[in-house]
N, C-alpha and C positions, 0 to 999 in steps of 0.2 A: 771876465776870468772864467772858465767852467771847471766844475769840479766833477771827478769821477773817482768811484770808489770800487775797486777789483774787490770782490767778496768771495770767501772760498768757504765751504764748510769741511771740518776735517775729523775723522773717526779712525783712530789707531792707524796713523799714516806716518808714524816715527821713522821708518824706513826712508821716506821721500821727502820728508815737509821742509827738511833744510834744503834740499836740491830745488823744491818749489818754489821756496821764498827767493833763493838765490836766481832764479829764471826770471821769475815776475817783477822782483823790486826794479831791476834798470829800465822797466816800462815805466815805473812811477818817476824814477829819477828822470828821464826823458822828457815825459810829460810837464812836468814840475820845472824843468829849464827852459821848457818852450813856451812858459809863463800861465800854464794853466795849473791845477791842484790836482793831485794822485794820491790815493791811498792804497794801500794794500791790507785788508782785512781778511784775515782767518778767524774763524770761531771753531775753537775746540769743543766737540759735542760730546763730552763726558767720555773721552776716550780711555781705556782701560791701560794704554801703554804709557811711553814718556813724550807722546805728540806734544802737549800744552808744555811742558818744561824744555824742552828744545826750543818750541817757539818763544818762551817767554827770555829764553837765554839769547835770542836772537834780535828783539826788539831793539836793544842799544846799538847794533851793529847797524840795523837798517832803519832809517830815521823815518822812512815813510810806510812802515809794516806797523800795524796794530794787531796784537795778539788779544784774543778774547776767550775766557772760559766759562762755560755754561753746562749744567745737568744734561745728561743725553734726551733727545726727543725726536731724533730720527732726521735723515735728509731733509725732507720736505718743510718740517717746522724750523730746523735750522737755517736752510735758504731764505723763509718769510722773516726769521730773525733778523738775519743779516741785511736784507732789504729794508726793513724798516731801520736799523740802526743808519745805514749809510742815509736814508731821506731825512731822518731826525738831524743828521750831522752835516746836512746841506747840500748832499750828491745832487749835481744836476744829472749826471748818468751813472748806472751802475752796470759792471761788467760782472756776471757769474760764471763761474767754472768751478768745476771740482778740483780737489787738491791731491790728487793722484799722477798728477804729471803728464796726463793725457793730452793736454792742449798744449798747443807750442804757442809762447808768446808771442812770437813774430807774424803769428796770424790774426793778432788783436787788431793791427795797423790799418788792416783792410776795413774792418768796420768803424774804426775811429774816424778813418778820411770820410765815411758816408753818414758821420753822426747828424749833421746838418739835413740830410735827404730823407730820412726815416725816423719815425717815431718810437719804432721796436725794430731789432734787428736779433734774429737768431740762428746761431750756428749748428753746424752739425758734423758729424765725422763719419765717413765712408768706412766699412768693413768693420764695424763691431760687431762684439762677441757678447754682446747684453742676452739677458734672459729673456723668456718670452713676455712675462709680466713688464719689465722696463721697455720692450719695444711696443708693447700696446699702449703705454703711458705716454711715449715720445710721439709717437704718430698720431694719437689722439690730440695731444697737445699742439700739435704741427698744425693738424685740421683745422682746430677750434682759433689759433691765431690767425 
């Protein structure tokens, strides 16, 4: 049995965090039904809105969902926090995406189907409207990897 943790940092996402959980939780359900172990873990990174309250209220409804609250440390530090959390809890695989709903859950299966072929997979979105610094970081990371 393999274990995968879907990890997402969240900051001031009250407008769409419930929809994101509703979209991603069925992926966890399906993986668990197929005999592997999947968890959806979202870390609230010190949001100033009701993101964490909404997440906590949804934990009971979604059994494979874990809501974490932590002080604000920024996107990168929260992603690293989540990777450590997943590894410390036995994850064989970690799938990281943002909690803004821009990644479509159905796109996950292509990566999952190739999990035995590659040690590391990274996906990209075309037509992004990111600022210059984010584009630079993304291109640098892609080059390094």
